[in-house]
A tleap script that builds the chain and sets N, CA, C and O, in Angstrom:
source leaprc.protein.ff14SB
mol = sequence {
  NMET GLU LYS ARG ILE GLY THR ILE SER ILE
  VAL ILE TYR ASP LYS ALA VAL ALA SER THR
  VAL ASN SER LEU LEU SER GLU TYR SER ASP
  SER ILE LEU ALA ARG GLN GLY LEU PRO LEU
  LEU ASP LYS GLY LEU HIE ILE ILE THR LEU
  VAL ILE GLU SER THR SER ASN GLU ILE ASN
  ALA LEU THR GLY LYS LEU GLY ARG LEU GLU
  ASN VAL GLU VAL LYS SER ILE LEU ALA LYS
  GLY ASN ASN CARG
}
set mol.1.N position { 0.806 -1.406 -0.046 }
set mol.1.CA position { 0.308 0.040 0.247 }
set mol.1.C position { 0.943 1.231 0.000 }
set mol.1.O position { 2.137 1.262 0.297 }
set mol.2.N position { 0.345 2.423 -0.564 }
set mol.2.CA position { 1.354 3.567 -0.883 }
set mol.2.C position { 1.260 4.387 0.300 }
set mol.2.O position { 0.197 4.611 0.881 }
set mol.3.N position { 2.580 4.908 0.708 }
set mol.3.CA position { 2.613 5.592 1.876 }
set mol.3.C position { 1.901 7.093 1.560 }
set mol.3.O position { 2.041 7.477 0.399 }
set mol.4.N position { 1.236 7.881 2.373 }
set mol.4.CA position { 0.508 8.930 2.162 }
set mol.4.C position { 1.380 10.251 2.865 }
set mol.4.O position { 1.781 9.829 3.950 }
set mol.5.N position { 1.770 11.486 2.702 }
set mol.5.CA position { 1.881 12.339 3.904 }
set mol.5.C position { 0.907 13.454 4.297 }
set mol.5.O position { 0.127 13.975 3.500 }
set mol.6.N position { 1.023 13.796 5.663 }
set mol.6.CA position { -0.412 14.266 6.109 }
set mol.6.C position { 0.220 15.179 7.583 }
set mol.6.O position { 1.365 15.463 7.933 }
set mol.7.N position { -1.140 15.446 8.191 }
set mol.7.CA position { -0.890 16.027 9.525 }
set mol.7.C position { -1.793 15.477 10.366 }
set mol.7.O position { -2.815 14.951 9.926 }
set mol.8.N position { -1.519 15.538 11.663 }
set mol.8.CA position { -2.239 15.271 12.765 }
set mol.8.C position { -2.345 16.011 13.768 }
set mol.8.O position { -1.284 16.390 14.262 }
set mol.9.N position { -3.372 16.372 14.275 }
set mol.9.CA position { -3.733 17.153 15.091 }
set mol.9.C position { -4.297 16.873 16.656 }
set mol.9.O position { -5.415 16.358 16.695 }
set mol.10.N position { -3.587 17.180 18.076 }
set mol.10.CA position { -3.865 16.716 19.094 }
set mol.10.C position { -4.212 17.571 19.859 }
set mol.10.O position { -3.385 18.404 20.231 }
set mol.11.N position { -5.680 17.614 20.363 }
set mol.11.CA position { -5.704 18.383 21.722 }
set mol.11.C position { -6.081 17.783 23.231 }
set mol.11.O position { -7.208 17.293 23.170 }
set mol.12.N position { -5.709 17.703 24.099 }
set mol.12.CA position { -5.272 16.817 25.010 }
set mol.12.C position { -6.272 18.088 26.110 }
set mol.12.O position { -5.685 19.109 26.470 }
set mol.13.N position { -7.977 17.813 26.596 }
set mol.13.CA position { -7.946 18.407 27.364 }
set mol.13.C position { -7.502 17.899 29.052 }
set mol.13.O position { -7.751 18.630 30.011 }
set mol.14.N position { -6.948 16.804 29.171 }
set mol.14.CA position { -6.635 16.393 30.850 }
set mol.14.C position { -4.998 16.156 31.062 }
set mol.14.O position { -4.273 15.274 30.602 }
set mol.15.N position { -4.785 16.956 31.681 }
set mol.15.CA position { -2.623 16.317 31.665 }
set mol.15.C position { -2.876 15.001 31.986 }
set mol.15.O position { -2.327 14.256 31.175 }
set mol.16.N position { -3.513 14.391 32.881 }
set mol.16.CA position { -3.744 12.717 32.694 }
set mol.16.C position { -3.236 11.830 32.098 }
set mol.16.O position { -2.407 10.985 32.434 }
set mol.17.N position { -3.976 12.115 30.788 }
set mol.17.CA position { -4.213 11.130 29.675 }
set mol.17.C position { -2.994 11.493 28.770 }
set mol.17.O position { -3.300 11.301 27.593 }
set mol.18.N position { -1.694 11.961 28.916 }
set mol.18.CA position { -0.863 12.302 28.097 }
set mol.18.C position { 0.145 11.567 28.183 }
set mol.18.O position { 0.982 11.551 27.280 }
set mol.19.N position { 0.256 10.830 29.268 }
set mol.19.CA position { 1.691 9.990 29.192 }
set mol.19.C position { 1.005 8.577 28.041 }
set mol.19.O position { 1.872 7.918 27.468 }
set mol.20.N position { -0.409 8.216 27.787 }
set mol.20.CA position { -1.401 7.384 26.773 }
set mol.20.C position { -0.683 7.607 25.810 }
set mol.20.O position { 0.209 6.878 25.375 }
set mol.21.N position { -1.140 8.973 25.285 }
set mol.21.CA position { -1.014 9.590 24.148 }
set mol.21.C position { 0.609 9.840 23.514 }
set mol.21.O position { 0.930 9.927 22.328 }
set mol.22.N position { 1.625 9.932 24.921 }
set mol.22.CA position { 2.660 9.456 23.885 }
set mol.22.C position { 3.144 8.409 23.920 }
set mol.22.O position { 4.245 8.334 23.376 }
set mol.23.N position { 2.495 6.951 24.647 }
set mol.23.CA position { 2.911 5.812 24.454 }
set mol.23.C position { 2.357 5.483 23.095 }
set mol.23.O position { 2.807 4.598 22.368 }
set mol.24.N position { 1.644 6.035 22.898 }
set mol.24.CA position { 0.835 5.478 21.378 }
set mol.24.C position { 1.843 6.125 20.238 }
set mol.24.O position { 2.747 5.608 19.581 }
set mol.25.N position { 1.359 7.356 20.270 }
set mol.25.CA position { 3.156 8.279 19.896 }
set mol.25.C position { 4.268 7.102 18.904 }
set mol.25.O position { 4.595 6.891 17.736 }
set mol.26.N position { 4.541 6.550 20.376 }
set mol.26.CA position { 5.946 5.997 20.597 }
set mol.26.C position { 5.667 5.108 19.664 }
set mol.26.O position { 6.596 4.876 18.890 }
set mol.27.N position { 4.214 4.265 19.412 }
set mol.27.CA position { 4.168 3.094 18.938 }
set mol.27.C position { 4.277 3.258 17.404 }
set mol.27.O position { 4.647 2.365 16.642 }
set mol.28.N position { 3.913 4.503 17.049 }
set mol.28.CA position { 3.995 4.688 15.629 }
set mol.28.C position { 5.063 5.599 15.134 }
set mol.28.O position { 4.950 6.223 14.079 }
set mol.29.N position { 6.391 5.681 16.133 }
set mol.29.CA position { 7.551 6.386 15.947 }
set mol.29.C position { 8.132 6.600 14.641 }
set mol.29.O position { 8.699 7.642 14.310 }
set mol.30.N position { 7.943 5.384 13.766 }
set mol.30.CA position { 8.925 5.313 12.279 }
set mol.30.C position { 7.918 5.667 11.528 }
set mol.30.O position { 8.209 5.416 10.359 }
set mol.31.N position { 6.779 6.169 11.628 }
set mol.31.CA position { 6.113 6.677 10.715 }
set mol.31.C position { 5.954 8.586 10.890 }
set mol.31.O position { 5.638 9.368 9.994 }
set mol.32.N position { 6.296 8.917 12.348 }
set mol.32.CA position { 6.773 10.510 12.426 }
set mol.32.C position { 7.851 11.146 12.284 }
set mol.32.O position { 8.915 11.039 12.895 }
set mol.33.N position { 7.369 12.201 10.983 }
set mol.33.CA position { 8.461 12.856 10.667 }
set mol.33.C position { 9.081 13.984 11.117 }
set mol.33.O position { 10.138 14.543 10.820 }
set mol.34.N position { 7.857 14.290 12.203 }
set mol.34.CA position { 8.199 15.901 12.954 }
set mol.34.C position { 6.958 15.829 13.886 }
set mol.34.O position { 5.944 15.142 13.761 }
set mol.35.N position { 7.331 16.791 14.932 }
set mol.35.CA position { 6.364 16.748 15.975 }
set mol.35.C position { 6.498 17.467 16.758 }
set mol.35.O position { 7.439 17.288 17.531 }
set mol.36.N position { 5.495 18.792 16.961 }
set mol.36.CA position { 5.356 19.739 18.060 }
set mol.36.C position { 4.508 19.623 18.928 }
set mol.36.O position { 3.404 19.116 18.725 }
set mol.37.N position { 4.895 20.070 20.010 }
set mol.37.CA position { 4.235 19.968 21.131 }
set mol.37.C position { 3.883 21.281 21.805 }
set mol.37.O position { 4.852 22.036 21.729 }
set mol.38.N position { 2.761 21.884 22.496 }
set mol.38.CA position { 2.415 23.279 22.973 }
set mol.38.C position { 1.530 23.177 24.028 }
set mol.38.O position { 0.302 23.259 24.031 }
set mol.39.N position { 2.683 22.900 25.342 }
set mol.39.CA position { 1.313 23.321 26.506 }
set mol.39.C position { 0.894 24.838 26.489 }
set mol.39.O position { 1.555 25.842 26.226 }
set mol.40.N position { -0.812 24.626 26.965 }
set mol.40.CA position { -1.004 26.236 26.934 }
set mol.40.C position { -2.084 25.576 28.643 }
set mol.40.O position { -3.142 24.990 28.872 }
set mol.41.N position { -1.039 26.119 29.342 }
set mol.41.CA position { -1.225 25.786 30.679 }
set mol.41.C position { -2.362 26.805 31.367 }
set mol.41.O position { -3.264 26.363 32.079 }
set mol.42.N position { -2.260 27.700 31.174 }
set mol.42.CA position { -3.213 28.637 31.200 }
set mol.42.C position { -4.692 28.414 31.089 }
set mol.42.O position { -5.513 28.954 31.831 }
set mol.43.N position { -5.075 27.313 29.799 }
set mol.43.CA position { -6.005 27.280 29.329 }
set mol.43.C position { -6.219 26.044 29.545 }
set mol.43.O position { -7.325 25.627 29.201 }
set mol.44.N position { -5.509 25.332 30.003 }
set mol.44.CA position { -5.728 23.593 30.747 }
set mol.44.C position { -5.737 22.725 29.426 }
set mol.44.O position { -6.417 21.712 29.264 }
set mol.45.N position { -4.711 23.391 28.343 }
set mol.45.CA position { -4.949 22.557 26.832 }
set mol.45.C position { -3.341 22.197 26.778 }
set mol.45.O position { -2.483 22.800 27.422 }
set mol.46.N position { -3.138 21.258 26.014 }
set mol.46.CA position { -1.785 20.343 25.466 }
set mol.46.C position { -1.982 20.369 24.324 }
set mol.46.O position { -2.883 19.532 24.268 }
set mol.47.N position { -1.785 20.798 23.005 }
set mol.47.CA position { -1.668 20.626 21.347 }
set mol.47.C position { -0.304 19.999 20.988 }
set mol.47.O position { 0.866 20.361 21.113 }
set mol.48.N position { -0.956 18.861 20.468 }
set mol.48.CA position { 0.550 18.090 19.224 }
set mol.48.C position { 0.175 18.034 18.196 }
set mol.48.O position { -0.949 17.617 17.919 }
set mol.49.N position { 1.301 18.576 17.076 }
set mol.49.CA position { 1.128 18.450 15.676 }
set mol.49.C position { 1.834 17.162 15.248 }
set mol.49.O position { 2.747 16.589 15.843 }
set mol.50.N position { 1.468 16.950 14.547 }
set mol.50.CA position { 2.597 15.900 13.948 }
set mol.50.C position { 2.218 16.191 12.313 }
set mol.50.O position { 1.231 16.727 11.808 }
set mol.51.N position { 3.443 15.599 11.715 }
set mol.51.CA position { 3.890 15.615 10.397 }
set mol.51.C position { 3.968 14.120 10.129 }
set mol.51.O position { 5.049 13.767 10.600 }
set mol.52.N position { 3.384 13.136 9.635 }
set mol.52.CA position { 3.579 11.973 9.645 }
set mol.52.C position { 3.455 11.277 7.807 }
set mol.52.O position { 2.858 11.637 6.792 }
set mol.53.N position { 4.260 10.292 8.119 }
set mol.53.CA position { 4.497 9.391 6.487 }
set mol.53.C position { 3.878 7.894 6.888 }
set mol.53.O position { 4.433 7.263 7.787 }
set mol.54.N position { 2.837 7.397 6.274 }
set mol.54.CA position { 2.799 6.443 6.296 }
set mol.54.C position { 1.576 5.880 5.259 }
set mol.54.O position { 1.144 6.554 4.324 }
set mol.55.N position { 1.064 4.415 5.626 }
set mol.55.CA position { -0.436 4.141 4.988 }
set mol.55.C position { -1.469 4.701 5.084 }
set mol.55.O position { -1.418 5.617 5.905 }
set mol.56.N position { -2.728 4.527 4.453 }
set mol.56.CA position { -3.767 5.156 5.228 }
set mol.56.C position { -4.221 4.536 6.002 }
set mol.56.O position { -4.877 5.185 6.816 }
set mol.57.N position { -4.174 3.170 6.206 }
set mol.57.CA position { -4.463 2.479 6.888 }
set mol.57.C position { -3.833 2.517 8.495 }
set mol.57.O position { -4.432 2.098 9.486 }
set mol.58.N position { -2.839 2.965 8.482 }
set mol.58.CA position { -1.719 3.412 9.610 }
set mol.58.C position { -2.046 4.387 10.346 }
set mol.58.O position { -2.232 4.363 11.563 }
set mol.59.N position { -2.140 5.444 9.489 }
set mol.59.CA position { -2.817 6.208 9.822 }
set mol.59.C position { -4.290 6.517 10.471 }
set mol.59.O position { -4.459 7.311 11.397 }
set mol.60.N position { -5.271 5.804 9.870 }
set mol.60.CA position { -6.618 6.097 10.566 }
set mol.60.C position { -6.309 5.135 11.829 }
set mol.60.O position { -6.910 5.145 12.903 }
set mol.61.N position { -5.361 4.401 11.495 }
set mol.61.CA position { -5.442 2.911 13.023 }
set mol.61.C position { -5.130 4.136 14.359 }
set mol.61.O position { -5.562 3.975 15.501 }
set mol.62.N position { -4.398 5.201 13.973 }
set mol.62.CA position { -3.687 5.912 15.091 }
set mol.62.C position { -4.292 7.088 15.685 }
set mol.62.O position { -4.206 7.564 16.817 }
set mol.63.N position { -5.075 7.522 14.402 }
set mol.63.CA position { -6.273 8.273 14.867 }
set mol.63.C position { -7.497 7.988 15.758 }
set mol.63.O position { -8.191 8.549 16.605 }
set mol.64.N position { -7.380 6.748 15.073 }
set mol.64.CA position { -8.713 6.012 16.060 }
set mol.64.C position { -8.352 5.458 17.395 }
set mol.64.O position { -9.071 5.401 18.392 }
set mol.65.N position { -6.928 4.997 17.230 }
set mol.65.CA position { -6.442 4.611 19.181 }
set mol.65.C position { -6.885 6.384 19.704 }
set mol.65.O position { -7.594 6.662 20.672 }
set mol.66.N position { -6.303 7.273 18.852 }
set mol.66.CA position { -6.274 8.464 19.681 }
set mol.66.C position { -7.529 9.225 19.920 }
set mol.66.O position { -7.742 9.784 20.996 }
set mol.67.N position { -8.338 9.250 18.946 }
set mol.67.CA position { -10.023 9.553 19.168 }
set mol.67.C position { -10.381 8.929 20.067 }
set mol.67.O position { -10.757 9.679 20.968 }
set mol.68.N position { -10.489 7.648 20.371 }
set mol.68.CA position { -10.727 7.052 21.796 }
set mol.68.C position { -10.498 7.132 23.050 }
set mol.68.O position { -11.028 6.495 23.961 }
set mol.69.N position { -9.724 7.902 23.092 }
set mol.69.CA position { -8.838 8.809 24.785 }
set mol.69.C position { -10.332 9.824 24.907 }
set mol.69.O position { -10.896 10.532 24.073 }
set mol.70.N position { -10.629 9.516 26.307 }
set mol.70.CA position { -11.261 10.165 26.935 }
set mol.70.C position { -10.718 11.837 27.081 }
set mol.70.O position { -9.510 11.807 27.316 }
set mol.71.N position { -11.027 12.698 27.040 }
set mol.71.CA position { -10.597 13.857 26.982 }
set mol.71.C position { -9.318 14.373 25.923 }
set mol.71.O position { -8.473 15.241 26.144 }
set mol.72.N position { -9.494 13.535 24.729 }
set mol.72.CA position { -8.558 13.923 23.889 }
set mol.72.C position { -9.343 13.761 22.320 }
set mol.72.O position { -10.191 12.909 22.057 }
set mol.73.N position { -8.778 14.888 21.310 }
set mol.73.CA position { -9.466 15.200 20.126 }
set mol.73.C position { -8.712 15.148 19.355 }
set mol.73.O position { -7.526 15.407 19.558 }
set mol.74.N position { -9.188 14.801 18.267 }
set mol.74.CA position { -7.894 14.325 17.170 }
set mol.74.C position { -8.557 14.430 15.783 }
set mol.74.O position { -9.658 13.959 15.496 }
set mol.75.N position { -7.372 15.413 14.600 }
set mol.75.CA position { -8.104 15.105 13.288 }
set mol.75.C position { -6.442 15.630 12.595 }
set mol.75.O position { -5.423 16.266 12.866 }
set mol.76.N position { -7.255 14.637 11.305 }
set mol.76.CA position { -6.216 14.764 10.495 }
set mol.76.C position { -6.267 15.193 9.215 }
set mol.76.O position { -7.332 15.361 8.621 }
set mol.77.N position { -5.066 15.409 8.682 }
set mol.77.CA position { -5.387 15.938 7.108 }
set mol.77.C position { -4.474 15.299 5.939 }
set mol.77.O position { -3.287 15.613 6.026 }
set mol.78.N position { -4.771 14.577 5.014 }
set mol.78.CA position { -3.442 13.995 4.031 }
set mol.78.C position { -3.466 14.756 3.007 }
set mol.78.O position { -4.446 15.371 2.586 }
set mol.79.N position { -2.083 14.738 2.446 }
set mol.79.CA position { -2.119 15.603 1.492 }
set mol.79.C position { -2.831 14.819 -0.013 }
set mol.79.O position { -2.866 13.591 -0.086 }
set mol.80.N position { -3.276 15.557 -0.957 }
set mol.80.CA position { -3.896 14.587 -1.926 }
set mol.80.C position { -3.152 14.248 -2.951 }
set mol.80.O position { -2.291 15.038 -3.338 }
set mol.81.N position { -3.417 12.490 -3.856 }
set mol.81.CA position { -2.518 12.088 -4.681 }
set mol.81.C position { -1.199 11.669 -4.073 }
set mol.81.O position { -0.841 11.612 -2.897 }
set mol.82.N position { -0.691 11.444 -4.998 }
set mol.82.CA position { 1.391 10.551 -4.985 }
set mol.82.C position { 2.695 11.656 -4.594 }
set mol.82.O position { 3.547 12.243 -5.261 }
set mol.83.N position { 2.430 11.602 -3.509 }
set mol.83.CA position { 3.396 12.874 -2.924 }
set mol.83.C position { 5.082 11.822 -3.107 }
set mol.83.O position { 5.630 11.149 -2.233 }
set mol.84.N position { 5.446 12.007 -4.311 }
set mol.84.CA position { 6.590 11.682 -4.569 }
set mol.84.C position { 7.531 12.736 -4.682 }
set mol.84.O position { 8.709 12.487 -4.941 }
savepdb mol mol.pdb
quit
């Protein structure tokens, strides 16, 4: 299956779930090209953005696992077409 490039945005509303998010991201570390984290402590939010290169199935699996976590919101965008 062809690999695609895209982004994943993760918003964490409760710091207690951050370790679970980080564990999941470690499982998919081979697919993550870049990662940026921004703690907005005064707002009670933690935001992580990823640039990822993987198959659609793997990206969907990761976003699905993240999206099922309580107090976590996730969105992904994949680049169109063949990313050569």
